C-alpha positions as CSV (number, residue, x, y, z in Angstrom):
1,M,-7.1,205.8,23.3
2,L,-8.2,204.6,19.9
3,E,-9.7,207.1,17.7
4,I,-11.7,206.2,14.2
5,V,-12.3,209.5,12.3
6,G,-14.6,209.4,9.4
7,L,-13.6,206.2,7.9
8,E,-14.9,205.7,4.4
9,K,-14.1,202.7,2.0
10,Y,-15.5,201.8,-1.2
11,Y,-15.5,198.2,-3.6
12,G,-16.3,199.8,-6.6
13,K,-20.0,201.6,-6.6
14,I,-20.4,199.8,-3.3
15,K,-20.1,201.7,-0.2
16,A,-18.7,199.6,2.0
17,L,-17.9,202.1,4.9
18,D,-19.8,205.4,5.2
19,R,-18.1,207.6,7.6
20,I,-17.3,205.3,11.1
21,S,-16.8,207.9,13.9
22,L,-16.5,206.2,16.8
23,Q,-13.3,206.3,20.2
24,I,-12.2,203.4,22.1
25,Q,-10.8,203.9,25.7
26,N,-7.8,202.5,26.6
27,G,-8.5,198.8,28.3
28,E,-12.1,198.5,26.9
29,I,-13.7,195.1,25.4
30,F,-15.3,196.6,22.0
31,G,-17.8,194.5,20.2
32,I,-18.7,195.1,16.7
33,I,-21.7,193.6,15.7
34,G,-23.8,193.5,12.5
35,Q,-25.1,191.0,10.2
36,N,-22.6,189.2,7.1
37,G,-21.8,191.9,4.9
38,A,-22.7,195.0,7.3
39,G,-19.1,195.9,6.9
40,K,-17.1,193.9,9.8
41,T,-14.5,192.6,8.8
42,T,-13.9,195.9,6.3
43,L,-13.4,198.1,9.5
44,L,-11.5,195.5,11.1
45,K,-8.9,195.4,8.3
46,V,-8.8,199.2,7.9
47,I,-8.2,199.4,12.0
48,A,-5.2,196.6,11.5
49,G,-3.6,198.7,8.6
50,L,-4.5,195.9,5.9
51,L,-6.6,198.2,4.1
52,D,-6.3,201.7,2.9
53,P,-9.9,203.7,3.8
54,D,-10.6,205.8,0.8
55,K,-11.3,208.7,3.9
56,G,-10.8,208.9,7.4
57,S,-8.1,208.2,9.8
58,V,-7.1,205.4,12.6
59,I,-5.3,207.9,15.5
60,L,-3.8,205.7,18.2
61,D,-2.5,207.8,21.3
62,G,-2.5,210.9,19.2
63,V,-0.7,209.2,16.5
64,D,-2.3,209.0,12.9
65,L,-1.5,205.2,12.0
66,R,-1.9,206.0,8.0
67,K,1.2,208.8,8.2
68,Q,3.0,206.2,10.1
69,P,1.9,202.7,8.8
70,E,5.0,201.1,10.6
71,Q,3.7,201.3,13.6
72,T,0.3,199.5,12.7
73,G,2.1,196.0,12.8
74,V,3.8,196.7,16.1
75,Q,0.6,198.5,17.9
76,I,-1.9,196.8,16.8
77,G,-2.5,192.5,16.7
78,Y,-4.8,191.1,13.8
79,V,-6.5,187.6,14.1
80,P,-8.8,186.9,11.1
81,D,-11.7,185.0,11.0
82,S,-10.0,181.8,9.5
83,Y,-7.1,180.0,11.1
84,Q,-3.4,181.3,9.3
85,L,-1.6,178.3,10.9
86,Y,1.0,175.7,9.6
87,D,-0.2,172.0,10.9
88,H,3.2,170.5,10.2
89,L,4.8,172.4,12.9
90,T,4.7,172.7,16.8
91,A,2.7,175.6,18.2
92,M,6.5,176.7,19.7
93,E,7.7,176.4,16.2
94,Y,4.4,178.2,15.0
95,L,5.7,181.0,17.5
96,E,9.3,181.0,16.4
97,F,8.8,181.1,12.8
98,Y,6.6,184.5,13.8
99,A,9.0,185.9,16.1
100,G,11.6,185.7,13.4
101,L,9.2,187.9,11.0
102,Y,8.9,190.8,13.5
103,Q,12.7,190.5,14.2
104,L,12.4,189.8,18.1
105,E,15.5,189.6,19.9
106,Q,16.5,186.3,19.9
107,K,17.7,186.2,23.8
108,K,13.8,187.3,25.2
109,Q,12.5,185.3,22.0
110,K,12.3,181.9,23.9
111,A,11.0,182.9,27.4
112,W,8.3,185.9,26.0
113,M,6.9,182.9,23.7
114,K,6.6,180.4,27.0
115,E,4.7,183.4,28.9
116,L,2.2,183.9,25.9
117,L,1.6,180.2,25.5
118,S,1.2,180.4,29.7
119,L,-1.1,183.2,29.0
120,V,-3.3,181.7,26.5
121,S,-3.3,178.3,28.3
122,L,-1.1,176.0,25.9
123,S,1.8,175.5,27.8
124,D,1.2,171.8,27.9
125,A,0.3,172.1,24.1
126,A,4.3,173.4,23.1
127,D,5.0,170.3,21.3
128,I,1.6,169.6,19.6
129,F,1.6,170.0,16.0
130,V,-1.1,172.5,15.0
131,E,-2.9,169.7,13.1
132,N,-3.5,168.0,16.7
133,L,-4.7,170.9,18.3
134,S,-8.6,171.5,19.0
135,S,-10.0,174.3,17.3
136,G,-10.2,176.2,20.7
137,M,-6.4,175.6,21.0
138,R,-6.1,176.9,17.6
139,Q,-7.5,180.0,18.2
140,K,-6.2,180.7,21.4
141,L,-2.6,179.7,19.4
142,C,-3.7,182.5,16.9
143,V,-4.1,185.1,19.9
144,A,-0.5,184.2,21.0
145,R,1.0,184.8,17.9
146,A,-1.0,188.4,17.4
147,L,0.0,189.2,20.9
148,L,4.1,188.7,19.7
149,P,4.9,192.1,19.3
150,N,3.4,193.1,22.1
151,P,0.6,195.5,21.0
152,K,-1.6,197.5,22.7
153,I,-4.5,196.6,20.9
154,L,-6.3,193.4,19.7
155,V,-8.3,193.2,17.0
156,L,-10.4,189.5,16.4
157,D,-12.6,188.8,13.2
158,E,-15.4,186.6,14.9
159,P,-13.3,184.7,17.2
160,A,-16.5,182.4,18.4
161,N,-16.8,180.7,14.8
162,G,-16.2,177.2,15.2
163,L,-16.1,176.8,18.7
164,D,-18.0,174.7,21.3
165,P,-19.6,176.0,24.5
166,K,-16.6,174.6,26.4
167,A,-14.1,176.6,23.8
168,R,-16.3,179.7,24.3
169,I,-16.3,180.0,27.6
170,E,-12.4,179.9,27.7
171,F,-12.1,182.1,25.2
172,R,-14.0,185.0,26.8
173,E,-11.8,184.5,29.9
174,L,-8.8,184.7,28.0
175,L,-10.1,187.9,26.2
176,R,-10.7,189.1,30.1
177,N,-7.5,188.5,31.3
178,L,-6.3,190.4,28.5
179,S,-8.5,193.4,29.3
180,A,-7.4,193.2,32.4
181,S,-3.7,193.3,31.6
182,E,-4.4,196.6,29.7
183,K,-5.1,195.7,26.2
184,T,-7.7,197.2,24.5
185,I,-9.7,194.6,22.4
186,I,-11.8,195.1,19.5
187,V,-14.0,191.9,18.5
188,S,-16.7,191.4,15.9
189,S,-19.6,189.2,15.8
190,H,-22.9,188.4,13.7
191,M,-24.1,187.0,17.0
192,V,-25.8,189.5,20.1
193,S,-25.8,186.8,22.3
194,G,-22.6,186.5,24.4
195,L,-21.5,189.3,23.6
196,P,-22.6,191.4,26.7
197,D,-21.1,188.6,29.0
198,Y,-17.3,189.9,28.4
199,C,-17.7,193.0,26.0
200,T,-17.5,196.5,28.2
201,S,-18.9,198.6,24.9
202,M,-20.6,198.1,21.6
203,G,-20.8,199.5,18.1
204,I,-23.7,197.6,15.6
205,L,-22.9,197.9,11.9
206,E,-25.8,198.2,9.5
207,H,-24.6,198.5,5.7
208,G,-21.3,200.1,6.3
209,N,-23.4,202.8,9.0
210,L,-22.8,202.4,12.7
211,I,-26.1,202.9,13.5
212,L,-25.5,202.6,17.2
213,E,-23.0,202.9,19.6
214,G,-22.3,203.1,23.4
215,S,-21.7,201.1,26.5
216,I,-22.6,197.2,27.0
217,E,-25.9,198.5,29.5
218,E,-26.9,201.4,27.0
219,I,-26.8,199.0,23.7
220,M,-28.8,196.4,25.5
221,I,-31.3,199.0,26.8
222,E,-31.8,199.8,23.4
223,I,-31.9,196.3,22.3
224,K,-34.6,195.2,24.7
225,K,-36.3,198.4,23.7
226,N,-37.3,196.8,20.6
227,Q,-38.8,193.1,22.4
228,P,-42.5,193.4,21.6
229,L,-45.5,193.9,23.7
230,L,-47.7,190.4,24.2
231,I,-51.2,191.8,24.7
232,H,-54.1,189.1,25.2
233,V,-57.6,190.7,24.7
234,L,-61.0,188.7,25.3
235,G,-63.2,189.8,22.2
236,M,-63.0,192.4,20.6
237,E,-60.2,192.3,18.4
238,E,-61.2,194.8,15.9
239,K,-61.6,197.4,18.4
240,A,-58.2,197.1,19.9
241,L,-56.7,196.8,16.4
242,S,-57.7,200.2,16.0
243,V,-57.1,201.7,18.9
244,L,-53.0,200.2,19.0
245,K,-52.8,201.6,14.9
246,S,-53.7,204.9,16.6
247,D,-50.6,205.2,18.7
248,K,-47.8,207.1,17.2
249,N,-45.5,204.8,19.0
250,V,-46.8,201.4,17.5
251,K,-44.6,200.5,14.7
252,K,-45.6,196.9,13.9
253,I,-48.7,194.8,15.0
254,S,-49.6,191.0,14.0
255,L,-52.5,189.1,15.8
256,D,-52.9,185.5,16.4
257,G,-56.1,184.2,17.8
258,H,-57.1,186.5,20.7
259,C,-52.9,187.8,21.4
260,F,-51.5,191.0,19.4
261,T,-47.7,191.2,19.3
262,V,-47.0,194.8,19.2
263,Y,-43.9,196.3,18.1
264,F,-43.5,199.4,20.4
265,E,-40.7,202.7,20.5
266,G,-41.4,203.8,24.4
267,T,-41.1,202.8,27.7
268,E,-43.2,204.8,30.0
269,E,-45.5,205.3,26.9
270,E,-46.6,201.5,27.4
271,A,-48.8,202.2,30.8
272,N,-50.7,205.2,28.3
273,L,-51.2,202.0,25.6
274,L,-52.9,199.8,28.1
275,S,-54.9,202.8,29.7
276,C,-56.1,203.7,25.9
277,L,-57.4,199.9,25.7
278,L,-59.5,200.2,29.3
279,Q,-60.4,203.4,28.4
280,N,-62.1,202.0,24.8
281,Q,-63.5,199.3,27.2
282,V,-61.4,196.5,25.4
283,P,-61.2,193.5,28.0
284,V,-57.6,193.2,28.5
285,Q,-56.7,190.1,29.9
286,S,-52.7,190.1,30.0
287,F,-50.3,193.2,29.2
288,Y,-46.7,192.3,29.4
289,K,-43.4,192.8,27.8
290,A,-42.1,189.4,25.7
291,S,-39.0,187.8,27.1
292,G,-37.3,187.2,23.6
293,D,-34.0,186.4,22.8
294,L,-31.5,189.0,22.3
295,E,-31.4,187.8,18.5
296,S,-35.1,188.6,17.7
297,S,-34.6,191.6,19.0
298,F,-31.5,192.8,17.6
299,L,-32.9,192.4,14.1
300,E,-36.3,193.7,14.6
301,L,-33.9,197.0,16.0
302,I,-31.5,196.9,12.6
303,S,-34.8,196.4,10.7
């Protein structure tokens, strides 16, 4: 299990991480979501040992990695948000270069690299120069490189950036396969769409704060709660507005013609809101939850 305890990180006077604490179980695919500047990359670099936090600890299976930093590079594989590749090497030569840096045993090196290329579906690309690989293939090669020391945890920063829809689907399948082989995966994204398809749990960062964390089901319930109510009335808009404003669960209201868009906190309380409108003789034509996109609901949640 990976335990993150009270992480704080400053850049000058700017607080990039504010007492971040969470637990990630073995074999999980944990998604970290947040807007640009929320602190995602800083958090991932601290976990991967590339940045020292000002406070807090990163503990893997009971070992404090800050006190034993030599374990970090072996136990945690890191894939940054930009490719670190050498165009004039073949895919196999690229892995051979990094295998030398990791000081892998040469007798087992070749077989292990072939196994990794097979795992990321690049066996047929072993002798192709990196400059001729597609974006999706380059991303997979970066994952193979991060897996060379056979780490327990794989950390990926915005791995879907620049990938076409087909490559994204293939990459999600790769992450599922790695998770099935008992790898713990931490992946960041500034987009909520897509993550529920393969993540098992998720945390939401905003201005360095972990504002929400839990299973994917729990997080999606919270996000969808912020999808607004659409209320169509047949006249009496001013009366309807007065009734809506008087409800403590109503956060924000807009009116377009005869249709109110109401951002509302709660679930079962919605029925009380409808009942209140009817009791005040407001002619309600329709009353339903919008099926809006997850991105808009996510933005409303963090606001």
